[in-house]
PyMOL Python script that loads the backbone (N, CA, C, O; Angstrom):
from pymol import cmd

cmd.read_pdbstr("""\
ATOM      1  N   MET A   1     -46.321 -42.186  -1.526  1.00  0.00           N
ATOM      2  CA  MET A   1     -47.300 -41.207  -1.316  1.00  0.00           C
ATOM      3  C   MET A   1     -46.669 -39.879  -1.831  1.00  0.00           C
ATOM      4  O   MET A   1     -45.545 -39.524  -1.478  1.00  0.00           O
ATOM      5  N   LYS A   2     -47.429 -39.189  -2.658  1.00  0.00           N
ATOM      6  CA  LYS A   2     -46.961 -37.917  -3.191  1.00  0.00           C
ATOM      7  C   LYS A   2     -47.647 -36.742  -2.404  1.00  0.00           C
ATOM      8  O   LYS A   2     -48.869 -36.694  -2.262  1.00  0.00           O
ATOM      9  N   ILE A   3     -46.845 -35.862  -1.937  1.00  0.00           N
ATOM     10  CA  ILE A   3     -47.375 -34.681  -1.217  1.00  0.00           C
ATOM     11  C   ILE A   3     -47.104 -33.430  -2.045  1.00  0.00           C
ATOM     12  O   ILE A   3     -45.972 -33.130  -2.423  1.00  0.00           O
ATOM     13  N   THR A   4     -48.190 -32.720  -2.308  1.00  0.00           N
ATOM     14  CA  THR A   4     -48.093 -31.542  -3.092  1.00  0.00           C
ATOM     15  C   THR A   4     -47.374 -30.446  -2.224  1.00  0.00           C
ATOM     16  O   THR A   4     -47.426 -30.474  -0.994  1.00  0.00           O
ATOM     17  N   PRO A   5     -46.712 -29.497  -2.917  1.00  0.00           N
ATOM     18  CA  PRO A   5     -45.957 -28.444  -2.217  1.00  0.00           C
ATOM     19  C   PRO A   5     -46.876 -27.641  -1.189  1.00  0.00           C
ATOM     20  O   PRO A   5     -46.460 -27.317  -0.077  1.00  0.00           O
ATOM     21  N   LEU A   6     -48.137 -27.352  -1.641  1.00  0.00           N
ATOM     22  CA  LEU A   6     -49.071 -26.631  -0.868  1.00  0.00           C
ATOM     23  C   LEU A   6     -49.470 -27.463   0.441  1.00  0.00           C
ATOM     24  O   LEU A   6     -49.595 -26.890   1.523  1.00  0.00           O
ATOM     25  N   LEU A   7     -49.639 -28.671   0.311  1.00  0.00           N
ATOM     26  CA  LEU A   7     -49.977 -29.563   1.462  1.00  0.00           C
ATOM     27  C   LEU A   7     -48.836 -29.605   2.403  1.00  0.00           C
ATOM     28  O   LEU A   7     -49.010 -29.505   3.618  1.00  0.00           O
ATOM     29  N   PHE A   8     -47.643 -29.756   1.847  1.00  0.00           N
ATOM     30  CA  PHE A   8     -46.438 -29.818   2.613  1.00  0.00           C
ATOM     31  C   PHE A   8     -46.274 -28.589   3.422  1.00  0.00           C
ATOM     32  O   PHE A   8     -46.016 -28.682   4.622  1.00  0.00           O
ATOM     33  N   ILE A   9     -46.414 -27.389   2.811  1.00  0.00           N
ATOM     34  CA  ILE A   9     -46.293 -26.092   3.541  1.00  0.00           C
ATOM     35  C   ILE A   9     -47.430 -26.021   4.651  1.00  0.00           C
ATOM     36  O   ILE A   9     -47.165 -25.548   5.756  1.00  0.00           O
ATOM     37  N   GLY A  10     -48.554 -26.442   4.380  1.00  0.00           N
ATOM     38  CA  GLY A  10     -49.639 -26.417   5.355  1.00  0.00           C
ATOM     39  C   GLY A  10     -49.236 -27.310   6.564  1.00  0.00           C
ATOM     40  O   GLY A  10     -49.442 -26.927   7.715  1.00  0.00           O
ATOM     41  N   LEU A  11     -48.670 -28.481   6.286  1.00  0.00           N
ATOM     42  CA  LEU A  11     -48.258 -29.449   7.348  1.00  0.00           C
ATOM     43  C   LEU A  11     -47.269 -28.847   8.207  1.00  0.00           C
ATOM     44  O   LEU A  11     -47.401 -28.960   9.426  1.00  0.00           O
ATOM     45  N   VAL A  12     -46.232 -28.180   7.681  1.00  0.00           N
ATOM     46  CA  VAL A  12     -45.214 -27.593   8.295  1.00  0.00           C
ATOM     47  C   VAL A  12     -45.642 -26.441   9.160  1.00  0.00           C
ATOM     48  O   VAL A  12     -45.190 -26.283  10.294  1.00  0.00           O
ATOM     49  N   PHE A  13     -46.544 -25.622   8.592  1.00  0.00           N
ATOM     50  CA  PHE A  13     -47.060 -24.469   9.318  1.00  0.00           C
ATOM     51  C   PHE A  13     -47.864 -24.864  10.510  1.00  0.00           C
ATOM     52  O   PHE A  13     -47.663 -24.322  11.597  1.00  0.00           O
ATOM     53  N   PHE A  14     -48.819 -25.841  10.336  1.00  0.00           N
ATOM     54  CA  PHE A  14     -49.620 -26.225  11.427  1.00  0.00           C
ATOM     55  C   PHE A  14     -48.826 -27.095  12.517  1.00  0.00           C
ATOM     56  O   PHE A  14     -49.119 -27.017  13.710  1.00  0.00           O
ATOM     57  N   THR A  15     -47.935 -27.821  12.099  1.00  0.00           N
ATOM     58  CA  THR A  15     -47.080 -28.610  13.008  1.00  0.00           C
ATOM     59  C   THR A  15     -46.288 -27.710  13.904  1.00  0.00           C
ATOM     60  O   THR A  15     -46.221 -27.945  15.111  1.00  0.00           O
ATOM     61  N   SER A  16     -45.672 -26.666  13.343  1.00  0.00           N
ATOM     62  CA  SER A  16     -44.794 -25.758  14.035  1.00  0.00           C
ATOM     63  C   SER A  16     -45.680 -24.976  15.088  1.00  0.00           C
ATOM     64  O   SER A  16     -45.218 -24.730  16.202  1.00  0.00           O
ATOM     65  N   HIS A  17     -46.860 -24.616  14.753  1.00  0.00           N
ATOM     66  CA  HIS A  17     -47.662 -23.872  15.680  1.00  0.00           C
ATOM     67  C   HIS A  17     -48.268 -24.729  16.707  1.00  0.00           C
ATOM     68  O   HIS A  17     -48.562 -24.295  17.821  1.00  0.00           O
ATOM     69  N   ALA A  18     -48.461 -25.990  16.325  1.00  0.00           N
ATOM     70  CA  ALA A  18     -49.044 -26.908  17.359  1.00  0.00           C
ATOM     71  C   ALA A  18     -47.984 -27.121  18.509  1.00  0.00           C
ATOM     72  O   ALA A  18     -48.352 -27.350  19.661  1.00  0.00           O
ATOM     73  N   LEU A  19     -46.725 -27.042  18.173  1.00  0.00           N
ATOM     74  CA  LEU A  19     -45.723 -27.310  19.126  1.00  0.00           C
ATOM     75  C   LEU A  19     -45.255 -26.064  19.846  1.00  0.00           C
ATOM     76  O   LEU A  19     -44.383 -26.129  20.713  1.00  0.00           O
ATOM     77  N   ALA A  20     -45.828 -24.938  19.490  1.00  0.00           N
ATOM     78  CA  ALA A  20     -45.465 -23.600  20.174  1.00  0.00           C
ATOM     79  C   ALA A  20     -45.874 -23.603  21.573  1.00  0.00           C
ATOM     80  O   ALA A  20     -46.951 -24.117  21.876  1.00  0.00           O
ATOM     81  N   ILE A  21     -45.082 -23.052  22.495  1.00  0.00           N
ATOM     82  CA  ILE A  21     -45.437 -22.890  23.838  1.00  0.00           C
ATOM     83  C   ILE A  21     -46.324 -21.654  24.035  1.00  0.00           C
ATOM     84  O   ILE A  21     -46.405 -20.797  23.155  1.00  0.00           O
ATOM     85  N   SER A  22     -46.970 -21.572  25.167  1.00  0.00           N
ATOM     86  CA  SER A  22     -47.781 -20.435  25.500  1.00  0.00           C
ATOM     87  C   SER A  22     -46.974 -19.448  26.278  1.00  0.00           C
ATOM     88  O   SER A  22     -45.845 -19.707  26.696  1.00  0.00           O
ATOM     89  N   LYS A  23     -47.610 -18.261  26.466  1.00  0.00           N
ATOM     90  CA  LYS A  23     -47.007 -17.207  27.271  1.00  0.00           C
ATOM     91  C   LYS A  23     -46.846 -17.623  28.786  1.00  0.00           C
ATOM     92  O   LYS A  23     -45.933 -17.180  29.482  1.00  0.00           O
ATOM     93  N   ASN A  24     -47.750 -18.461  29.222  1.00  0.00           N
ATOM     94  CA  ASN A  24     -47.612 -18.986  30.539  1.00  0.00           C
ATOM     95  C   ASN A  24     -46.431 -19.951  30.697  1.00  0.00           C
ATOM     96  O   ASN A  24     -45.753 -19.983  31.724  1.00  0.00           O
ATOM     97  N   ASP A  25     -46.222 -20.721  29.654  1.00  0.00           N
ATOM     98  CA  ASP A  25     -45.033 -21.612  29.559  1.00  0.00           C
ATOM     99  C   ASP A  25     -43.698 -20.852  29.556  1.00  0.00           C
ATOM    100  O   ASP A  25     -42.687 -21.243  30.140  1.00  0.00           O
ATOM    101  N   VAL A  26     -43.803 -19.719  28.833  1.00  0.00           N
ATOM    102  CA  VAL A  26     -42.634 -18.869  28.748  1.00  0.00           C
ATOM    103  C   VAL A  26     -42.254 -18.295  30.146  1.00  0.00           C
ATOM    104  O   VAL A  26     -41.075 -18.249  30.498  1.00  0.00           O
ATOM    105  N   ARG A  27     -43.218 -17.882  30.892  1.00  0.00           N
ATOM    106  CA  ARG A  27     -43.081 -17.319  32.244  1.00  0.00           C
ATOM    107  C   ARG A  27     -42.377 -18.445  33.106  1.00  0.00           C
ATOM    108  O   ARG A  27     -41.421 -18.182  33.836  1.00  0.00           O
ATOM    109  N   LYS A  28     -42.906 -19.709  32.979  1.00  0.00           N
ATOM    110  CA  LYS A  28     -42.368 -20.738  33.852  1.00  0.00           C
ATOM    111  C   LYS A  28     -40.887 -21.004  33.463  1.00  0.00           C
ATOM    112  O   LYS A  28     -40.058 -21.256  34.338  1.00  0.00           O
ATOM    113  N   ILE A  29     -40.571 -20.949  32.194  1.00  0.00           N
ATOM    114  CA  ILE A  29     -39.176 -21.160  31.788  1.00  0.00           C
ATOM    115  C   ILE A  29     -38.217 -20.115  32.311  1.00  0.00           C
ATOM    116  O   ILE A  29     -37.115 -20.435  32.756  1.00  0.00           O
ATOM    117  N   VAL A  30     -38.635 -18.877  32.256  1.00  0.00           N
ATOM    118  CA  VAL A  30     -37.797 -17.771  32.751  1.00  0.00           C
ATOM    119  C   VAL A  30     -37.690 -17.891  34.379  1.00  0.00           C
ATOM    120  O   VAL A  30     -36.612 -17.757  34.959  1.00  0.00           O
ATOM    121  N   GLU A  31     -38.806 -18.133  34.989  1.00  0.00           N
ATOM    122  CA  GLU A  31     -38.798 -18.239  36.424  1.00  0.00           C
ATOM    123  C   GLU A  31     -37.904 -19.468  36.860  1.00  0.00           C
ATOM    124  O   GLU A  31     -37.256 -19.415  37.905  1.00  0.00           O
ATOM    125  N   ALA A  32     -37.885 -20.539  36.062  1.00  0.00           N
ATOM    126  CA  ALA A  32     -37.084 -21.676  36.443  1.00  0.00           C
ATOM    127  C   ALA A  32     -35.597 -21.343  36.219  1.00  0.00           C
ATOM    128  O   ALA A  32     -34.772 -21.710  37.055  1.00  0.00           O
ATOM    129  N   ALA A  33     -35.247 -20.699  35.183  1.00  0.00           N
ATOM    130  CA  ALA A  33     -33.867 -20.226  34.890  1.00  0.00           C
ATOM    131  C   ALA A  33     -33.356 -19.207  35.832  1.00  0.00           C
ATOM    132  O   ALA A  33     -32.206 -19.242  36.268  1.00  0.00           O
ATOM    133  N   TYR A  34     -34.229 -18.291  36.143  1.00  0.00           N
ATOM    134  CA  TYR A  34     -33.959 -17.104  37.078  1.00  0.00           C
ATOM    135  C   TYR A  34     -34.857 -17.006  38.190  1.00  0.00           C
ATOM    136  O   TYR A  34     -35.747 -16.156  38.208  1.00  0.00           O
ATOM    137  N   PRO A  35     -34.658 -17.912  39.214  1.00  0.00           N
ATOM    138  CA  PRO A  35     -35.559 -17.916  40.414  1.00  0.00           C
ATOM    139  C   PRO A  35     -35.734 -16.482  40.957  1.00  0.00           C
ATOM    140  O   PRO A  35     -34.763 -15.732  41.053  1.00  0.00           O
ATOM    141  N   GLY A  36     -36.906 -16.131  41.290  1.00  0.00           N
ATOM    142  CA  GLY A  36     -37.233 -14.798  41.867  1.00  0.00           C
ATOM    143  C   GLY A  36     -37.358 -13.707  40.831  1.00  0.00           C
ATOM    144  O   GLY A  36     -37.527 -12.543  41.193  1.00  0.00           O
ATOM    145  N   ALA A  37     -37.283 -14.034  39.570  1.00  0.00           N
ATOM    146  CA  ALA A  37     -37.456 -13.057  38.462  1.00  0.00           C
ATOM    147  C   ALA A  37     -38.834 -12.445  38.521  1.00  0.00           C
ATOM    148  O   ALA A  37     -39.809 -13.131  38.826  1.00  0.00           O
ATOM    149  N   ARG A  38     -38.929 -11.090  38.215  1.00  0.00           N
ATOM    150  CA  ARG A  38     -40.249 -10.444  38.167  1.00  0.00           C
ATOM    151  C   ARG A  38     -40.435 -10.064  36.724  1.00  0.00           C
ATOM    152  O   ARG A  38     -39.801  -9.135  36.224  1.00  0.00           O
ATOM    153  N   ILE A  39     -41.329 -10.804  36.040  1.00  0.00           N
ATOM    154  CA  ILE A  39     -41.508 -10.656  34.613  1.00  0.00           C
ATOM    155  C   ILE A  39     -42.403  -9.424  34.339  1.00  0.00           C
ATOM    156  O   ILE A  39     -43.483  -9.316  34.919  1.00  0.00           O
ATOM    157  N   THR A  40     -41.996  -8.561  33.524  1.00  0.00           N
ATOM    158  CA  THR A  40     -42.793  -7.311  33.278  1.00  0.00           C
ATOM    159  C   THR A  40     -43.513  -7.410  31.937  1.00  0.00           C
ATOM    160  O   THR A  40     -44.562  -6.790  31.764  1.00  0.00           O
ATOM    161  N   GLU A  41     -42.998  -8.147  31.018  1.00  0.00           N
ATOM    162  CA  GLU A  41     -43.665  -8.213  29.638  1.00  0.00           C
ATOM    163  C   GLU A  41     -43.269  -9.399  28.933  1.00  0.00           C
ATOM    164  O   GLU A  41     -42.115  -9.817  29.026  1.00  0.00           O
ATOM    165  N   VAL A  42     -44.271 -10.061  28.128  1.00  0.00           N
ATOM    166  CA  VAL A  42     -43.974 -11.204  27.305  1.00  0.00           C
ATOM    167  C   VAL A  42     -44.708 -10.825  26.010  1.00  0.00           C
ATOM    168  O   VAL A  42     -45.906 -10.544  26.001  1.00  0.00           O
ATOM    169  N   GLU A  43     -43.910 -10.832  24.890  1.00  0.00           N
ATOM    170  CA  GLU A  43     -44.501 -10.584  23.594  1.00  0.00           C
ATOM    171  C   GLU A  43     -43.949 -11.465  22.491  1.00  0.00           C
ATOM    172  O   GLU A  43     -42.770 -11.818  22.494  1.00  0.00           O
ATOM    173  N   LYS A  44     -44.780 -11.808  21.580  1.00  0.00           N
ATOM    174  CA  LYS A  44     -44.264 -12.518  20.358  1.00  0.00           C
ATOM    175  C   LYS A  44     -43.668 -11.554  19.449  1.00  0.00           C
ATOM    176  O   LYS A  44     -44.266 -10.503  19.216  1.00  0.00           O
ATOM    177  N   GLU A  45     -42.568 -11.808  18.925  1.00  0.00           N
ATOM    178  CA  GLU A  45     -41.769 -10.929  17.969  1.00  0.00           C
ATOM    179  C   GLU A  45     -41.152 -11.774  16.858  1.00  0.00           C
ATOM    180  O   GLU A  45     -41.336 -12.989  16.789  1.00  0.00           O
ATOM    181  N   THR A  46     -40.451 -11.117  16.037  1.00  0.00           N
ATOM    182  CA  THR A  46     -39.614 -11.829  15.030  1.00  0.00           C
ATOM    183  C   THR A  46     -38.106 -11.442  15.291  1.00  0.00           C
ATOM    184  O   THR A  46     -37.741 -10.278  15.452  1.00  0.00           O
ATOM    185  N   TYR A  47     -37.311 -12.480  15.314  1.00  0.00           N
ATOM    186  CA  TYR A  47     -35.868 -12.280  15.565  1.00  0.00           C
ATOM    187  C   TYR A  47     -35.076 -13.043  14.613  1.00  0.00           C
ATOM    188  O   TYR A  47     -35.176 -14.269  14.629  1.00  0.00           O
ATOM    189  N   LYS A  48     -34.279 -12.452  13.762  1.00  0.00           N
ATOM    190  CA  LYS A  48     -33.534 -13.124  12.663  1.00  0.00           C
ATOM    191  C   LYS A  48     -34.443 -14.031  11.823  1.00  0.00           C
ATOM    192  O   LYS A  48     -34.106 -15.163  11.477  1.00  0.00           O
ATOM    193  N   GLY A  49     -35.604 -13.467  11.522  1.00  0.00           N
ATOM    194  CA  GLY A  49     -36.540 -14.230  10.620  1.00  0.00           C
ATOM    195  C   GLY A  49     -37.393 -15.258  11.293  1.00  0.00           C
ATOM    196  O   GLY A  49     -38.276 -15.817  10.642  1.00  0.00           O
ATOM    197  N   LYS A  50     -37.182 -15.554  12.596  1.00  0.00           N
ATOM    198  CA  LYS A  50     -37.894 -16.533  13.327  1.00  0.00           C
ATOM    199  C   LYS A  50     -38.893 -15.916  14.271  1.00  0.00           C
ATOM    200  O   LYS A  50     -38.637 -14.837  14.806  1.00  0.00           O
ATOM    201  N   ARG A  51     -40.015 -16.551  14.495  1.00  0.00           N
ATOM    202  CA  ARG A  51     -40.983 -16.082  15.517  1.00  0.00           C
ATOM    203  C   ARG A  51     -40.438 -16.588  16.833  1.00  0.00           C
ATOM    204  O   ARG A  51     -40.028 -17.741  16.968  1.00  0.00           O
ATOM    205  N   ILE A  52     -40.447 -15.655  17.830  1.00  0.00           N
ATOM    206  CA  ILE A  52     -39.917 -15.944  19.145  1.00  0.00           C
ATOM    207  C   ILE A  52     -40.753 -15.201  20.207  1.00  0.00           C
ATOM    208  O   ILE A  52     -41.627 -14.412  19.849  1.00  0.00           O
ATOM    209  N   TYR A  53     -40.506 -15.433  21.461  1.00  0.00           N
ATOM    210  CA  TYR A  53     -41.033 -14.658  22.560  1.00  0.00           C
ATOM    211  C   TYR A  53     -39.870 -13.776  23.063  1.00  0.00           C
ATOM    212  O   TYR A  53     -38.729 -14.210  23.223  1.00  0.00           O
ATOM    213  N   GLU A  54     -40.251 -12.498  23.302  1.00  0.00           N
ATOM    214  CA  GLU A  54     -39.341 -11.524  23.856  1.00  0.00           C
ATOM    215  C   GLU A  54     -39.868 -11.336  25.332  1.00  0.00           C
ATOM    216  O   GLU A  54     -41.040 -11.019  25.533  1.00  0.00           O
ATOM    217  N   VAL A  55     -39.042 -11.523  26.278  1.00  0.00           N
ATOM    218  CA  VAL A  55     -39.411 -11.476  27.717  1.00  0.00           C
ATOM    219  C   VAL A  55     -38.639 -10.340  28.346  1.00  0.00           C
ATOM    220  O   VAL A  55     -37.410 -10.355  28.296  1.00  0.00           O
ATOM    221  N   ASP A  56     -39.288  -9.361  28.932  1.00  0.00           N
ATOM    222  CA  ASP A  56     -38.519  -8.348  29.864  1.00  0.00           C
ATOM    223  C   ASP A  56     -38.841  -8.823  31.265  1.00  0.00           C
ATOM    224  O   ASP A  56     -39.963  -9.176  31.628  1.00  0.00           O
ATOM    225  N   PHE A  57     -37.699  -8.799  32.054  1.00  0.00           N
ATOM    226  CA  PHE A  57     -37.888  -9.160  33.400  1.00  0.00           C
ATOM    227  C   PHE A  57     -36.778  -8.544  34.295  1.00  0.00           C
ATOM    228  O   PHE A  57     -35.750  -8.084  33.797  1.00  0.00           O
ATOM    229  N   VAL A  58     -37.005  -8.549  35.564  1.00  0.00           N
ATOM    230  CA  VAL A  58     -36.026  -8.009  36.569  1.00  0.00           C
ATOM    231  C   VAL A  58     -35.535  -9.160  37.388  1.00  0.00           C
ATOM    232  O   VAL A  58     -36.317  -9.899  37.985  1.00  0.00           O
ATOM    233  N   HIS A  59     -34.220  -9.312  37.415  1.00  0.00           N
ATOM    234  CA  HIS A  59     -33.618 -10.352  38.317  1.00  0.00           C
ATOM    235  C   HIS A  59     -32.465  -9.864  39.050  1.00  0.00           C
ATOM    236  O   HIS A  59     -31.542  -9.339  38.428  1.00  0.00           O
ATOM    237  N   GLU A  60     -32.429  -9.991  40.343  1.00  0.00           N
ATOM    238  CA  GLU A  60     -31.393  -9.500  41.198  1.00  0.00           C
ATOM    239  C   GLU A  60     -31.001  -7.953  40.882  1.00  0.00           C
ATOM    240  O   GLU A  60     -29.837  -7.560  40.792  1.00  0.00           O
ATOM    241  N   GLY A  61     -32.036  -7.222  40.742  1.00  0.00           N
ATOM    242  CA  GLY A  61     -31.913  -5.741  40.491  1.00  0.00           C
ATOM    243  C   GLY A  61     -31.542  -5.324  39.123  1.00  0.00           C
ATOM    244  O   GLY A  61     -31.420  -4.128  38.859  1.00  0.00           O
ATOM    245  N   LYS A  62     -31.341  -6.321  38.169  1.00  0.00           N
ATOM    246  CA  LYS A  62     -31.037  -5.989  36.809  1.00  0.00           C
ATOM    247  C   LYS A  62     -32.165  -6.210  35.845  1.00  0.00           C
ATOM    248  O   LYS A  62     -32.833  -7.244  35.862  1.00  0.00           O
ATOM    249  N   ARG A  63     -32.370  -5.217  34.997  1.00  0.00           N
ATOM    250  CA  ARG A  63     -33.441  -5.337  33.965  1.00  0.00           C
ATOM    251  C   ARG A  63     -32.905  -6.112  32.807  1.00  0.00           C
ATOM    252  O   ARG A  63     -31.977  -5.660  32.136  1.00  0.00           O
ATOM    253  N   LEU A  64     -33.445  -7.237  32.559  1.00  0.00           N
ATOM    254  CA  LEU A  64     -32.970  -8.127  31.476  1.00  0.00           C
ATOM    255  C   LEU A  64     -34.090  -8.373  30.445  1.00  0.00           C
ATOM    256  O   LEU A  64     -35.269  -8.117  30.690  1.00  0.00           O
ATOM    257  N   GLU A  65     -33.650  -8.887  29.273  1.00  0.00           N
ATOM    258  CA  GLU A  65     -34.452  -9.248  28.191  1.00  0.00           C
ATOM    259  C   GLU A  65     -34.069 -10.624  27.575  1.00  0.00           C
ATOM    260  O   GLU A  65     -32.956 -10.835  27.093  1.00  0.00           O
ATOM    261  N   ALA A  66     -35.019 -11.501  27.623  1.00  0.00           N
ATOM    262  CA  ALA A  66     -34.716 -12.884  27.033  1.00  0.00           C
ATOM    263  C   ALA A  66     -35.359 -13.143  25.732  1.00  0.00           C
ATOM    264  O   ALA A  66     -36.484 -12.701  25.500  1.00  0.00           O
ATOM    265  N   ILE A  67     -34.711 -13.825  24.890  1.00  0.00           N
ATOM    266  CA  ILE A  67     -35.283 -14.274  23.595  1.00  0.00           C
ATOM    267  C   ILE A  67     -35.553 -15.796  23.627  1.00  0.00           C
ATOM    268  O   ILE A  67     -34.582 -16.546  23.729  1.00  0.00           O
ATOM    269  N   ILE A  68     -36.696 -16.262  23.554  1.00  0.00           N
ATOM    270  CA  ILE A  68     -37.043 -17.576  23.742  1.00  0.00           C
ATOM    271  C   ILE A  68     -37.777 -18.158  22.435  1.00  0.00           C
ATOM    272  O   ILE A  68     -38.747 -17.578  21.946  1.00  0.00           O
ATOM    273  N   GLU A  69     -37.280 -19.268  21.938  1.00  0.00           N
ATOM    274  CA  GLU A  69     -37.849 -19.870  20.758  1.00  0.00           C
ATOM    275  C   GLU A  69     -39.252 -20.425  21.103  1.00  0.00           C
ATOM    276  O   GLU A  69     -39.558 -20.620  22.279  1.00  0.00           O
ATOM    277  N   LEU A  70     -40.092 -20.678  20.102  1.00  0.00           N
ATOM    278  CA  LEU A  70     -41.358 -21.136  20.330  1.00  0.00           C
ATOM    279  C   LEU A  70     -41.413 -22.640  20.875  1.00  0.00           C
ATOM    280  O   LEU A  70     -42.436 -23.177  21.298  1.00  0.00           O
ATOM    281  N   ASP A  71     -40.214 -23.202  20.801  1.00  0.00           N
ATOM    282  CA  ASP A  71     -40.154 -24.611  21.348  1.00  0.00           C
ATOM    283  C   ASP A  71     -39.610 -24.536  22.870  1.00  0.00           C
ATOM    284  O   ASP A  71     -39.404 -25.562  23.518  1.00  0.00           O
ATOM    285  N   GLY A  72     -39.411 -23.336  23.350  1.00  0.00           N
ATOM    286  CA  GLY A  72     -38.965 -23.234  24.755  1.00  0.00           C
ATOM    287  C   GLY A  72     -37.492 -22.995  24.974  1.00  0.00           C
ATOM    288  O   GLY A  72     -37.051 -22.792  26.105  1.00  0.00           O
ATOM    289  N   THR A  73     -36.734 -23.018  23.910  1.00  0.00           N
ATOM    290  CA  THR A  73     -35.187 -22.845  23.968  1.00  0.00           C
ATOM    291  C   THR A  73     -34.958 -21.345  24.281  1.00  0.00           C
ATOM    292  O   THR A  73     -35.489 -20.449  23.625  1.00  0.00           O
ATOM    293  N   ILE A  74     -34.145 -21.144  25.311  1.00  0.00           N
ATOM    294  CA  ILE A  74     -33.685 -19.803  25.538  1.00  0.00           C
ATOM    295  C   ILE A  74     -32.449 -19.491  24.596  1.00  0.00           C
ATOM    296  O   ILE A  74     -31.370 -20.066  24.739  1.00  0.00           O
ATOM    297  N   LEU A  75     -32.685 -18.552  23.640  1.00  0.00           N
ATOM    298  CA  LEU A  75     -31.620 -18.265  22.767  1.00  0.00           C
ATOM    299  C   LEU A  75     -30.635 -17.238  23.303  1.00  0.00           C
ATOM    300  O   LEU A  75     -29.443 -17.327  23.009  1.00  0.00           O
ATOM    301  N   LYS A  76     -31.084 -16.298  24.054  1.00  0.00           N
ATOM    302  CA  LYS A  76     -30.266 -15.161  24.458  1.00  0.00           C
ATOM    303  C   LYS A  76     -30.841 -14.462  25.597  1.00  0.00           C
ATOM    304  O   LYS A  76     -32.064 -14.329  25.649  1.00  0.00           O
ATOM    305  N   VAL A  77     -30.067 -13.986  26.546  1.00  0.00           N
ATOM    306  CA  VAL A  77     -30.447 -13.063  27.620  1.00  0.00           C
ATOM    307  C   VAL A  77     -29.445 -11.966  27.709  1.00  0.00           C
ATOM    308  O   VAL A  77     -28.244 -12.210  27.833  1.00  0.00           O
ATOM    309  N   ASP A  78     -29.948 -10.708  27.644  1.00  0.00           N
ATOM    310  CA  ASP A  78     -29.059  -9.575  27.694  1.00  0.00           C
ATOM    311  C   ASP A  78     -29.660  -8.544  28.658  1.00  0.00           C
ATOM    312  O   ASP A  78     -30.823  -8.643  29.050  1.00  0.00           O
ATOM    313  N   ILE A  79     -28.845  -7.561  29.026  1.00  0.00           N
ATOM    314  CA  ILE A  79     -29.370  -6.459  29.795  1.00  0.00           C
ATOM    315  C   ILE A  79     -30.283  -5.702  28.951  1.00  0.00           C
ATOM    316  O   ILE A  79     -29.947  -5.497  27.785  1.00  0.00           O
ATOM    317  N   ASP A  80     -31.470  -5.230  29.414  1.00  0.00           N
ATOM    318  CA  ASP A  80     -32.422  -4.528  28.700  1.00  0.00           C
ATOM    319  C   ASP A  80     -32.119  -3.032  28.691  1.00  0.00           C
ATOM    320  O   ASP A  80     -31.965  -2.424  29.750  1.00  0.00           O
ATOM    321  N   ASP A  81     -32.037  -2.473  27.570  1.00  0.00           N
ATOM    322  CA  ASP A  81     -31.604  -1.007  27.471  1.00  0.00           C
ATOM    323  C   ASP A  81     -32.867  -0.116  27.574  1.00  0.00           C
ATOM    324  O   ASP A  81     -32.765   1.110  27.519  1.00  0.00           O
TER     325      ASP A  81
END
""", "prot")
cmd.dss("prot")
cmd.show_as("cartoon", "prot")
cmd.util.cbc("prot")
cmd.orient("prot")
């Protein structure tokens, strides 16, 4: 079966978005990794050329920022400046 480049791009685009998690899922991921976290903001952003969720939250008195891939993988957590 021959797949045209345009069809291939469309399949990749729609497949990747179909597997993307929701903001509610992102909240659950952060709360599971950081019990008691108070999430203040969840936004879709671009990080190193990839679409991600950026999550600002407070845990144990520290303001933190998490970068989470659309598949739910936590890439990075740092102190929020």
